[in-house]
N, C-alpha and C positions, 0 to 999 in steps of 0.2 A: 501146628501154629508158629509164625516167627516169631524171633523173640523181641520185636518193636510192638507186636500187638501184643503177647504175654503182659509187659510192661506196662503200657498203655491202659490195659484194663485191669491191673494190679494198682495203678493212679486213680482209677475211678471210684474203687472200693478206699473209700475213707477211714484211715485211723481214728483212733481217739481223739487227739489232740488235731484233727485236720477235718474236724465236723464240719466248719464254717466253710470250707472250699468247697465239700461235700454239698454244701445247703446251695451256694452258687452255683454249681453244676445242675442239682434239681431243677432253679428256678428259669434257669438258660434252658433247659428241656421243656420245662411247663411254657416259658413264653413261645418258644419255636411251634408247639403245640396249640397255644390260644390263636396264634397270627395264624395258620394255617386252616385253624378252626374256622375261624373268623372270615377268611378269603374265599371258602367253600360255601359256607353259607349265605352270605351276600351276594357272592357271584352266582349262587342256584338262584336266590329268591329274584335277583335283575334280570336274569335267563330267563325265568319263568315268567318275569313282568312283561317282559318285550314279546316272548312269543305268545302270551296272552292275548296282548295288545295286539298283536299281528293277526292272530286266528278272528279275535271279535270284529277288527275290522275288515277283514278280508269276509269274514262270514255275511256280512250285510251287502258288501259290493264288491263288483265283480273284481277278477285279477286283471284285466284290459280295456280301457276306454277308447271306442273307436268315434270321433266325432270329424264332421267336414266344416272347414274353414270359413265357408261362403253361407253357412245356415244350417238349416233343419236337413237331416237324411231323407228325399221323396223317395228313392228307389230303394225303401228297405231291403226288400226279398232280394234283388240282386247282391246288395254290400252285405247282407247275412250270409247268402251263398258262398259269394268270395272269401270272407271271413273263414268260414267252417271249412273251406277247402286246404286250410294252410294246417302244416304237420304241427302237432302240437296243441290243436285247439280243440277242447273237448265239446264245448256248446256255445250258443251267441243268440243274446236276446235284446229285442230294442227296447228303448226307455224312454221317457220323457220325463223331464224335471220344472215343478211349478213349487213358488210359492204361495200362500193365502193363508187369509183368516179365518180361523173355526171358531164357531161359536157350537153350543148344545141348549144354551137358553139357560144355563144355570152357573155356565162360566165361560171364559172364552182367551183365545191365545193365538200364537203363528205356529206355523208349520211349514213344513219341507214334506212335498206331497212328489211321489215316487209314480208316475205311470208305468205298468208294466202289464207285460201280457203273460195271464198267469200259468199256461201251460211252458210256455218258453224259459220262463224267471227260474222257475222251480228247479230248470238244470243249470241256472248259474250262479245262484245265491243260495245261503241254506238259511233265507226266513223262515222255511216250511219249520225248519226245525225246531226254531225259537217261538212257535206259537205256542201261547196259553191258552187259548181258546179260540172257536172256529180253523176257518184253513185259508189260504192262499187263494185255491180252485175258487172259493166261494164268489171273487171278484170278477170270476168269468162268467158267473149265474145269470141269466135273463131272469132280473125281476124288475118288481116296479120303481124301486129305487135303485139306485147303482151303488155297491159294497165300499168299503173303506176298511182299512186293516191299521188299527193306530199303535204305537208303542203303550206299554202300561203304565207310565208314568206320565203320558200325557192322558191317555185314557182316565187316570185318578185327578190328573186336573180337571178334565172336565167333567169327573162324576159321571161319567157315561158306561155301561155294560155292552157286552155282545146282544144287539137286536136292538137299541136305541141309535135315534136319530139324528144326527148333527148336520150342520150346514156351515159351505163352504163359500166363501166369497173372496176372489180375485181383482186384481185390479187391471190384468189384461184380458177385459171384454171386447164385446166388439165394437166399432166406430158409430156416431151418430151428428146428427148437427150441433148436437150439444157437447160432443167429445166421444171420449171414451167410457163408455158403460160397464160398471162391475158386473164379472160374469159370478152366478150365485147358484150354488148345485147344493141341492139335500142329497144326502147319502145315509146308509144306513151302515150301523158297525157290524161286520160278518167275522169279524176274528181282532185279537189282541197280542202281541208279541213282545219276548222282554229278550233282550241280548245280553243285557248287564252293561252296557256301557251307558249311561245317565243319557249323555250326550246326543245319542240315538234313540232312546224308549221316550224322551220327553218332547222330541221336536218331531221326529218323523211319522209319514204316514204313507200306505200303499192305497193307490187306486189303479181302476183299468184303463188301458190309453185313451178310449172315447171319451172318458172321464175330464182324464189330464187335457186332452187335446179344447175341452171345451171351455175348460178353466185359463189355459194359454192362448186360446182365440187361433191355433196353428187348426188347418181345414183338413192337412196332409202330414205324412211325414212323423220323423220321431227325429228327438235331439240328438242321439246315438244309440251304438249297438253295446253291450255290454258282454265280455269273452270271458271263459272260462277255460283255462287250461289244465293240463296235464301233471304237469312239474311245475310246483311254484317258482324255484330256482331258475328255470330259464325262461321267466315272465317276459323278461326283456329280451331277449332272442326271438322269443316268438313273435314281439311287438314289432321288433323291426322286420320279421318276415312279412307281418300284415301290412307294415307301411309297405314296403316293396310291392307286395301284391295289389294294393289298394291305390298307390301312383301320392304325389305329391299335396293334393287338394286335401290329405285328410291327415286330423290328426291324432296318433295312436299311442296312449300311457300305459305304461304298466303298472300294477300298484307300489314298485319300489321307486318310481320316477314321482306319483301322485303323493305318497309320503315319504320322501326325501328327507325333508330337514328332519320331520320326528325321529325316524330312527337311524337317522346320523347322529344327530344330539344324545339319544340314548347309547351308541356304540363310544360316540367320545366320553359321556359319562361312565361307561362301565371300566375304561382303560384308566380314568380318573381315580375309580375307585379301587381298583387292581393295584396302581401306584402307591395310596394312602394307603390302604392295610399291610402293605409291604413293611413299611416302615414299622409295624409291630415285631415283625419278624426281624429286621433290622437292630432293633431296640434290643434283641434277645440274643443276637449276634453281639453286640456291645458284651452283653454278660457272659458270654461263652469268651470272647477275648479278657475280661477280668479274671474269670476264673482260671484260663490258662496260664497267664502270667502269673498268678498268683502259686499255681502250680511250680511252675519254672523256679519262682524264687524259693521255694520253698525245697524243690528237690535239686537245689544246685550242687551240693556233695554229691548224691546219687552219679547226675550228669556228669561231672569230672571222674569219678568213680566208671564209670560206662568207658569213658573217651580213653581214659588211663588202660582201660582192658582190650581196648580196639577199636570200638564203636567209631563207628564214622559219621560226619556231621550230616549226611543225608539220612544214616540212621537215626540219630538224636532227632531230626526233624519230624521223621516219619511218627516215632513215638508219640509225639505233642498234636501231630496232625490225624492222626486214628482217634485220638481221645477225643479233638472236639468234632470227627466225623460222626463217632458214636454218639454222640450229645444231639449234633444235628439231624442225623438219620432217625435217632428215636423220636424226638420229637415231632418229627413231619411225620413217621409212621403214626405217631398217635393224634397228632392233629387229623390226619387224611381218615380216621378210622373215627376219631368224635365228631367230623364235619359230617360225613354221608351217615353216620347214626342219626345225628341229628337232623338233618336233611329227611331222611328216610321217615322220622317220627311226624316233623311237621307234614308230610305229603301225605300221610296215612290218614292222620286224626285231624288236621286242618280246624285246631281250637283257636286261632288267631283269625279274627276276623278282620273286612276292612270295612269301611265307609261306603256303600255303593254309589251316592251323588258326589262321592269323590274318585273313587279307583273305578275301572272298566273289571274288576272282578270281586267278588264276595269274600273270597277266603286268601290267604297268604300265600302266594303263587311259589314253585318250587320245579326248576328244571335243571337236572346234576349233569353235567357235559363231560365226558371223560377228558376231553381236549383241553377243559379249563382244571381240573383236577391236575393232570399232568403237569400244566405249567406251574402250578402253584406248588406242588411239589418240588419239581425239576428247580425253580428259584430258590424256593427255601432253603435245599441241599447245596446249592451255588453259594448264596449268601452266608451259611452257616460255614462252609468249607472257607471261603474268602475270610473269614472271621479267625481262622486256624492259622494264616498264615503267619503274621508278626510274632505270636508267641512261639511258633516252632521256629522260626528265624532266632530269636530272643533265643532260645533254649540252646540253638548249635552254635553259637557264639560263646558261649561260657567256657572259658577257659581253666583247664584240670588245676594248672599251678597256681592259680589265683584262690580257686576254689577252696582247695586242698592246704592253702599257706598254715591255718592255726587248728587243722585237725590234728 
């Protein structure tokens, strides 16, 4: 051990009349630890929330949407074959969107309908995993009444269960001499799903393509093609390949484009949170500065004696730099350990519940990212090391003759 390390460690162990300086050092360590812990926990919650929101959105929606600028896609099979031939595409399915009024006789409301082919849609969206009652396959069964799958909150609003009848009323009906007649279709509830997102569970329903065509007045074709890709992070490049394959007459948007504003805002907020919570570590760094300055004032005679014995200016700076480094590293290690432990407890026991009608998940989401933890630890150490520069420089400027004049 070099004499700089030896002396810096001796200075960290306070004597009886230096207890106050030692207390400030302990407070500095705890300040750094609290700042690092807060950053790790908050960013882990934020990352978990962002990824949970992404998974919820993508779970019920496709990774890529293909539409034709001029109107419905009439040559559905041809377009689907072209899309599925692109490298990176896992599956494709047609869809029709419609809005309608839904009534059960006991209550009524608005609904966003998605007409799907149950066989192919199950390979593209994960709605079959969210089913609480019934199945998506029941939409394709040849029954007297067409089937419909409702979100759980919408089913509660209408006070219906599986097997009950509902009525759909759409303004996009057939033309008549008196104008456009509303399209009416009676359906049977064959399934209920729950995604965890109130927006979907309270407004969305699934029907087969034939029922959707009747409600929208379409004779043939679909509104678009839903596409599932093998790699979410490559969705933009796969979308570009599909666009090249289909030509300029088609709109091809991936999930990042569709939800661009939402995820851009979340990313910006995460950076803002990181900067704001870094101020906690900065406050702890100010405590380190004050503690080291007080040590320098207390140890002026010792510094002067060391210089008189041949210690260089650089050696004196190292003594106080090492002392601040020990405080910073100790606080960072303590904060990282505490943050990871707290995240593990929150993730395992999930005792913090969230209101479902406000958030897309029922419990506090936790996602620890190694990169975030590394950035937090490195930034904390750099801030605390920067805080040691002024006290170290101040100590190196002590002049032995002045400090020992009255000794």
